[in-house]
C-alpha positions, -999 to +999 in steps of 0.1 A: +396-389-193+390-393-226+368-422-225+339-410-249+341-381-273+318-367-304+322-362-339+294-343-356+309-340-386+325-355-413+357-355-436+369-323-454+347-297-430+359-316-400+397-307-409+397-281-434+421-255-413+447-288-411+447-286-449+445-323-455+461-337-486+442-371-488+409-379-470+401-415-468+364-427-486+359-449-454+358-426-427+330-435-401+298-413-402+293-384-373+292-402-341+280-386-307+290-418-287+325-427-295+342-454-271+373-474-269+377-500-300+355-475-321+367-462-354+369-427-358+392-400-380+426-391-373+449-369-391+485-382-397+516-372-422+528-398-439+565-407-432+564-427-466+562-401-490+586-368-498+571-344-484+549-360-461+513-361-475+487-354-447+461-379-447+428-384-429+423-421-420+396-442-405+417-456-372+408-480-342+407-460-310+431-481-286+467-480-293+482-517-305+519-515-310+536-539-339+549-563-315+510-571-299+501-604-304+467-595-308+442-562-307+431-569-273+458-547-256+444-515-276+410-519-253+431-506-225+456-480-244+430-456-257+446-422-237+486-420-232+494-398-200+515-368-219+538-364-188+550-403-195+550-412-230+587-405-235+595-434-210+568-458-217+575-487-242+538-490-256+542-450-266+577-439-268+582-455-306+548-437-318+560-407-302+590-399-323+576-402-355+535-415-355+522-387-339+486-379-349+457-351-343+421-367-334+397-338-348+364-341-323+334-320-316+337-326-278+342-351-252+322-362-223+336-366-186+319-376-153+319-355-124+317-370-089+295-357-066+272-362-037+243-377-060+269-399-077+284-392-112+271-366-136+281-366-171+293-333-188+298-323-222+330-301-230+333-283-264+340-251-281+322-223-273+316-216-311+315-255-319+343-253-339+363-288-340+391-294-316+419-310-322+437-333-297+473-348-300+476-384-303+496-416-313+494-436-343+502-474-347+503-500-378+494-535-368+496-565-389+471-591-385+491-625-383+459-647-389+455-631-424+470-637-458+493-613-472+468-601-502+438-593-475+438-556-474+423-562-440+456-574-425+466-539-414+449-520-385+457-483-379+452-478-345+454-448-324+454-431-285+447-399-273+474-381-250+461-366-217+474-340-194+467-329-156+435-308-159+434-270-157+416-240-149+374-250-149+383-283-161+402-295-128+365-291-113+355-317-134+379-343-135+415-345-129+425-354-165+420-337-198+429-346-233+460-326-247+446-303-271+464-286-295+459-255-318+463-250-356+496-232-349+508-263-332+492-290-352+519-284-382+552-293-354+531-322-338+522-338-373+554-338-386+574-369-386+607-352-394+607-333-361+640-342-343+632-325-308+599-345-300+604-335-266+600-294-273+571-300-293+551-319-267+564-293-240+549-267-266+514-282-265+516-288-232+520-251-224+494-241-247+466-262-232+457-242-204+451-211-225+427-233-248+407-242-217+391-205-220+376-211-255+356-240-241+320-244-226+308-270-201+272-286-202+256-309-177+235-335-197+215-366-192+222-400-179+218-416-217+252-412-228+266-437-201+254-465-225+274-467-259+246-482-274+230-450-274+241-424-303+224-392-316+225-354-311+203-358-285+231-368-265+245-335-261+216-315-250+215-299-218+198-320-191+162-311-182+171-308-146+204-293-150+213-257-130 
């Protein structure tokens, strides 16, 4: 967890309660099968403006730190364990001042049972957007010229924690969800005690699990080339 997620809305509708100041014009289209290295929308508070501007930007899923030699490192850094980010060199600098919210409609998880792995779709019971705690980084491509707009790559990772409640029966990890009340503190790059902000998000997560619905879906979601609203429909033979 979390290796696939859904963004069924786009633009301002997706992040309206987070009061974004700027929404990029190159956000990806809605997708029902976002996988690592795909692009998705993230919300961040710019550190280069005073007061910070809240921006919605398109970013590559899989964190690529500034010291990386190439993009390939991001393919295995699409998740970060919330319990370890303060100590991990890969994530600790981003935790200090480059925190993000990853808005989504839901995510997929596979439950292992006697019949093999069964895909589940987790989403808000009222289908409202979910906000996942994330980190972001900017990476400069050394192979591109200074005047090439594509020389900078924005990337992100999704934080996870141990699963609680009914989700623990599906998988041992779950994304760290952030509600609107905690989003401002999480995004604020000037927050001094990051540990307290992280702890608050961890403490709030269990209560948010009760707002989720779990749906058994078909196996088509396992192929990243499949993408459409049919992926989140209940499996015909689901109990």
